[in-house]
C-alpha positions as CSV (number, residue, x, y, z in Angstrom):
1,X,8.9,-83.4,26.9
2,X,10.8,-82.1,29.9
3,X,12.3,-79.3,27.9
4,X,9.0,-78.3,26.6
5,X,7.4,-78.4,30.0
6,X,10.3,-76.3,31.3
7,X,9.7,-73.8,28.6
8,X,6.1,-73.6,29.3
9,X,6.8,-73.0,33.0
10,X,9.4,-70.2,32.2
11,X,6.9,-68.5,29.8
12,X,4.1,-68.7,32.4
13,X,6.3,-67.1,35.0
14,X,7.3,-64.3,32.6
15,X,3.7,-63.8,31.6
16,X,2.5,-63.5,35.2
17,X,5.4,-61.1,36.0
18,X,4.5,-58.9,33.1
19,X,0.8,-58.8,34.3
20,X,2.1,-57.8,37.7
21,X,4.3,-55.2,36.2
22,X,1.5,-53.8,34.2
23,X,-0.8,-53.6,37.2
24,X,2.0,-51.9,39.1
25,X,2.6,-49.4,36.4
26,X,-1.2,-48.8,36.2
27,X,-1.4,-48.1,39.9
28,X,1.4,-45.6,39.6
29,X,-0.4,-43.7,36.8
30,X,-0.2,-39.9,37.2
31,X,-3.1,-38.4,39.1
32,X,-5.7,-36.4,37.3
33,X,-6.3,-33.1,39.1
34,X,-8.9,-30.4,38.3
35,X,-8.0,-27.1,39.9
36,X,-10.3,-24.0,40.4
37,X,-10.6,-21.1,42.8
38,X,-12.6,-18.0,43.6
39,X,-10.0,-15.3,43.5
40,X,-10.0,-15.3,39.7
41,X,-8.0,-16.7,36.8
42,X,-4.9,-14.6,37.5
43,X,-4.7,-15.1,41.2
44,X,-1.2,-15.9,42.7
45,X,-2.7,-18.6,45.0
46,X,-4.0,-20.5,41.9
47,X,-0.6,-20.3,40.2
48,X,1.2,-21.5,43.3
49,X,-0.9,-24.6,43.7
50,X,-0.9,-25.4,40.0
51,X,2.8,-25.3,40.0
52,X,3.2,-27.7,42.9
53,X,0.4,-30.2,42.0
54,X,1.7,-30.4,38.4
55,X,4.7,-32.2,39.9
56,X,2.6,-35.2,41.0
57,X,-0.1,-35.4,38.4
58,X,-1.8,-34.1,35.2
59,X,-3.3,-30.8,36.0
60,X,-6.1,-28.9,34.3
61,X,-7.4,-25.5,35.4
62,X,-10.9,-24.2,35.2
63,X,-11.2,-20.8,36.9
64,X,-13.5,-17.9,36.9
65,X,-12.4,-14.9,34.8
66,X,-12.9,-12.6,37.7
67,X,-12.7,-12.5,41.4
68,X,-15.9,-14.2,42.8
69,X,-15.0,-14.1,46.5
70,X,-18.1,-14.4,48.6
71,X,-20.2,-15.9,45.8
72,X,-20.8,-19.1,48.0
73,X,-22.4,-21.9,45.9
74,X,-24.1,-19.6,43.4
75,X,-24.3,-20.8,39.8
76,X,-24.3,-19.0,36.4
77,X,-27.7,-19.8,34.9
78,X,-29.1,-16.7,33.1
79,X,-26.0,-15.6,31.1
80,X,-23.9,-17.3,28.4
81,X,-20.8,-18.9,29.7
82,X,-17.8,-17.7,27.8
83,X,-14.8,-20.0,27.8
84,X,-11.2,-19.2,26.6
85,X,-8.7,-22.0,26.5
86,X,-4.9,-21.6,26.6
87,X,-1.9,-23.8,27.3
88,X,0.8,-22.6,29.7
89,X,3.9,-24.7,30.4
90,X,2.1,-27.8,29.1
91,X,-0.9,-27.2,31.3
92,X,-4.4,-26.6,29.9
93,X,-6.1,-23.6,31.4
94,X,-9.8,-22.6,31.0
95,X,-10.7,-19.0,31.6
96,X,-14.5,-19.1,32.3
97,X,-16.9,-16.3,32.7
98,X,-19.0,-18.0,35.4
99,X,-19.1,-18.6,39.1
100,X,-16.6,-21.0,40.6
101,X,-19.2,-23.7,41.3
102,X,-20.3,-23.5,37.7
103,X,-16.6,-23.5,36.5
104,X,-16.2,-26.9,38.3
105,X,-19.4,-28.4,37.0
106,X,-18.8,-27.2,33.5
107,X,-15.3,-28.7,33.5
108,X,-16.6,-32.1,34.8
109,X,-19.5,-32.2,32.4
110,X,-18.0,-30.8,29.2
111,X,-14.3,-29.8,29.3
112,X,-12.6,-32.8,30.7
113,X,-12.1,-36.0,28.7
114,X,-12.2,-38.1,31.8
115,X,-13.1,-37.9,35.5
116,X,-10.4,-36.4,37.7
117,X,-9.0,-38.1,40.8
118,X,-9.2,-34.9,42.8
119,X,-10.7,-31.5,42.6
120,X,-8.7,-28.7,44.4
121,X,-10.0,-25.2,44.9
122,X,-7.7,-22.4,46.0
123,X,-5.3,-21.4,47.3
124,X,-7.7,-18.8,48.5
125,X,-6.5,-15.4,49.5
126,X,-7.7,-15.3,53.1
127,X,-9.1,-17.7,55.6
128,X,-12.5,-19.5,55.4
129,X,-13.3,-20.5,59.0
130,X,-16.4,-21.3,60.9
131,X,-19.7,-20.1,59.5
132,X,-17.9,-17.9,57.0
133,X,-17.3,-21.1,55.0
134,X,-21.0,-21.0,54.0
135,X,-20.3,-17.7,52.1
136,X,-17.1,-19.0,50.4
137,X,-17.0,-19.7,46.7
138,X,-13.8,-21.6,47.3
139,X,-15.7,-24.0,49.5
140,X,-18.8,-23.9,47.2
141,X,-16.6,-25.0,44.3
142,X,-15.2,-28.0,46.2
143,X,-18.7,-28.9,47.3
144,X,-19.8,-28.9,43.7
145,X,-17.2,-31.7,43.0
146,X,-18.4,-33.6,46.0
147,X,-21.9,-33.6,44.6
148,X,-20.4,-35.7,41.7
149,X,-18.6,-38.1,44.1
150,X,-15.1,-36.7,43.4
151,X,-12.7,-36.1,46.4
152,X,-12.4,-32.4,46.8
153,X,-10.4,-30.1,48.9
154,X,-10.8,-26.3,49.4
155,X,-7.5,-24.7,50.7
156,X,-7.2,-21.2,52.1
157,X,-4.2,-19.1,53.3
158,X,-4.9,-16.6,56.2
159,X,-4.3,-13.0,55.2
160,X,-1.2,-11.3,56.4
161,X,1.3,-8.6,55.4
162,X,3.0,-10.9,52.8
163,X,1.0,-13.6,51.2
164,X,3.5,-16.4,50.7
165,X,1.5,-19.4,49.3
166,X,4.5,-21.8,49.3
167,X,3.8,-23.6,52.5
168,X,0.1,-24.1,51.7
169,X,1.0,-25.4,48.2
170,X,3.5,-27.9,49.6
171,X,0.9,-29.0,52.2
172,X,-1.8,-29.7,49.7
173,X,0.6,-31.9,47.7
174,X,1.3,-34.0,50.8
175,X,-2.4,-34.2,51.6
176,X,-3.3,-35.3,48.1
177,X,-0.5,-38.0,48.2
178,X,-2.0,-39.3,51.5
179,X,-5.6,-39.3,50.3
180,X,-4.6,-41.1,47.1
181,X,-4.1,-44.2,49.2
182,X,-6.8,-43.5,51.9
183,X,-9.6,-41.8,49.9
184,X,-12.4,-39.7,51.3
185,X,-15.9,-41.3,51.7
186,X,-18.3,-40.2,49.0
187,X,-20.0,-37.0,49.9
188,X,-17.2,-35.8,52.1
189,X,-14.9,-32.8,51.1
190,X,-12.4,-30.9,53.1
191,X,-11.9,-27.3,54.1
192,X,-8.2,-26.6,54.8
193,X,-6.9,-23.4,56.4
194,X,-3.2,-22.6,56.6
195,X,-1.7,-19.9,58.9
196,X,0.3,-17.2,57.2
197,X,3.5,-18.2,58.8
198,X,6.9,-19.5,57.6
199,X,6.7,-23.4,57.2
200,X,9.1,-23.9,60.2
201,X,6.7,-21.9,62.5
202,X,3.6,-23.9,61.7
203,X,2.9,-26.1,64.8
204,X,1.3,-29.0,62.9
205,X,-2.0,-30.2,61.6
206,X,-5.3,-30.5,63.4
207,X,-8.4,-32.2,62.1
208,X,-11.2,-30.3,63.7
209,X,-14.9,-29.3,63.4
210,X,-15.9,-25.9,62.3
211,X,-16.7,-23.1,64.7
212,X,-20.5,-22.6,64.7
213,X,-20.7,-19.1,66.1
214,X,-22.3,-16.5,64.0
215,X,-20.0,-14.1,62.2
216,X,-19.6,-10.5,63.5
217,X,-20.7,-8.1,60.9
218,X,-21.5,-4.4,60.9
219,X,-23.5,-2.3,58.5
220,X,-22.7,1.4,58.6
221,X,-25.4,3.7,57.4
222,X,-24.2,6.3,54.9
223,X,-25.6,9.0,52.5
224,X,-24.1,9.6,49.1
225,X,-23.9,13.1,47.5
226,X,-27.2,12.8,45.8
227,X,-28.9,12.1,49.1
228,X,-29.4,8.3,48.6
229,X,-29.1,6.2,51.8
230,X,-26.9,3.2,51.6
231,X,-25.1,0.7,53.9
232,X,-21.4,-0.3,54.0
233,X,-20.6,-3.7,55.3
234,X,-17.6,-4.5,57.5
235,X,-16.8,-7.4,59.7
236,X,-14.5,-8.6,62.5
237,X,-12.7,-11.9,62.8
238,X,-13.9,-14.1,65.6
239,X,-11.3,-14.7,68.3
240,X,-10.8,-18.4,69.3
241,X,-13.1,-19.7,72.0
242,X,-12.6,-22.6,74.4
243,X,-13.4,-25.3,71.9
244,X,-10.7,-26.8,69.7
245,X,-12.2,-26.1,66.3
246,X,-11.0,-24.5,63.0
247,X,-10.8,-21.0,64.4
248,X,-9.0,-22.0,67.5
249,X,-6.5,-24.1,65.6
250,X,-5.7,-21.5,62.9
251,X,-5.3,-18.7,65.5
252,X,-2.9,-21.0,67.5
253,X,-0.6,-21.6,64.6
254,X,-1.9,-25.0,63.2
255,X,-3.1,-26.0,59.8
256,X,-6.7,-27.0,60.2
257,X,-8.6,-29.6,58.3
258,X,-12.4,-29.6,58.7
259,X,-14.3,-32.5,57.1
260,X,-17.5,-31.3,55.5
261,X,-20.4,-33.3,54.2
262,X,-22.9,-32.5,51.4
263,X,-25.7,-34.1,53.5
264,X,-27.1,-31.3,55.6
265,X,-29.8,-33.4,57.3
266,X,-30.3,-33.3,61.0
267,X,-31.1,-36.9,61.6
268,X,-31.8,-36.5,65.3
269,X,-34.7,-34.2,64.4
270,X,-36.4,-36.4,61.9
271,X,-38.5,-38.3,64.5
272,X,-39.3,-35.1,66.5
273,X,-40.5,-33.3,63.5
274,X,-42.4,-36.4,62.0
275,X,-44.4,-36.6,65.3
276,X,-45.7,-33.0,65.0
277,X,-49.3,-32.4,63.9
278,X,-49.0,-29.5,61.5
279,X,-52.5,-27.9,61.2
280,X,-54.0,-31.1,60.1
281,X,-51.8,-31.5,57.0
282,X,-49.7,-34.4,58.5
283,X,-51.5,-37.7,58.1
């Protein structure tokens, strides 16, 4: 009897240990990461982040077949969406003729076998700071993932003489590792901007709000050889102001993280607007 009891106890201990081991192995399962961008399927920033993130998870790429910079959150709705699939170094790549936001939605709805743990968009060639982020398709694609409740990060590298995506790619790996254990709240996504500096010259990381100043844009009036009037757009980067926001941080050598929300409601104005009498329509 005693020997039988002893055997039962030993078996129980082993069984519980195996359950614990299984749970541990499950918690250490590779991350599932969807990557997209707005600079196009062949962009070097996309290749750089794919290479680094594939070291910590299972990566799938769904990117626009052409450069869609400035497309914001536009979607492809009136044209057929052509998709070409290929495998490179064991990673599945989808080349999609669609806007970046549509690339992300199509991947989430049709192309992926299961929901990813993260959606990463970038690394964008050029910064997306302040109100410029509203025009960014890199940010728009990340927002599309946030609509579906998936943690999403848009990452951008400031322009410079030499575009070295190495430091930005390394940083996004560290950020994903951190957020794996401390996930973002639903509806929140991040806009990250990295200075175009060697890694040892980056001062650190700042979590900051976005600069809300209007962009500086110019439209030069021109006339083509046939006499048709047209306008040519140009812009100027905003210099940092007094407030410590995303523009201030990047210009001063910091990586900036701006937490964005898909909820655009100004809750402070609900009661004010609700109290208005609008031509007799408000009852």
